[in-house]
N, C-alpha and C positions, 0 to 999 in steps of 0.2 A: 502493498502499501503506501509505502512512503516515498521509492520509486517510481511510483507513480508519478504520488504526486507531483517530486520534484519533477522528475517531463517536459510539466501540465506547468508548471513555472518558469523552465531553460528552453520553451517551445516561447512560451510569452509572459516575459519577467513583468509589461505593465496589465494585465490580467484576474481578476477583479479576485479578493476573498472571496465574496460568496456567491462569483458563477464554476467557480471552481465543486464545490460543492454536488451543481448539478453533471457537472459531465463527468462523476464520474458516481456519480450516488450513490452522495457518502451525505453524512449528518455536517450541518459549519461548524458544528462543535470539534466533530473530528480533524474533521481541515483544521481548524483553529490549533488544533494540538500537535496536531503532524505539524505543519510547519514551523509553529513555534519553539518547543519542545525536540527537535530530531534536526528537522533543518536546521534551527534556531536560527529563520530568519525575522528581522525585529520589521511592525509594517510601519511607517510614519505618514505623514504627507511632507509637501516639499513652505517653508512655507516663505515667504517675502522675507526679508534683514529690511534694517533702518536707520540709511546710510547714516556716522556721527558727523560731526562739522566741529574739527579742532574747537570752537569753545561751547559746543557743548561736551565735549569729550575733561575738557579740566573743571568743568562744571560742577559734574559727577567724581571726581575726583579728588574735589574738593571737603562736596559731600558721602561720602564712602573715610576721608580721616574722620570725619569733624564725627560721624555716629561707631566708627571702630570706637577714637579716641570717649567716645559718649557707653560702650559698652568696654571699657579694658574700669574704666574708674565706673561703679556708678553713681550714683548721688546715697550718701549715708543720713534717712530720718533724724534721725535723736542729734546729729549734728551742727542740724538746723540753725540759725542765730534763734533765738531770744527779742522777739521784740517788748522794751521794756515799756505799761500801758502807765 
């Protein structure tokens, strides 16, 4: 069964995971298990990324540094100054 699924994928790598079970007359669940565990393929959707301008990179870098600083030294609530009333 694994070899049949591998052949179908090799013939047409763009073939849908939903159409393969219909061709081989098996369940969708079985095909997904074979592809994931036996063949060890991972399904993904190609997505468009975002171009980062130099200014945006700099701003992100500054925010990350600030966040890391805050995470390294969290505020201690019992050391806050008490205002005199």
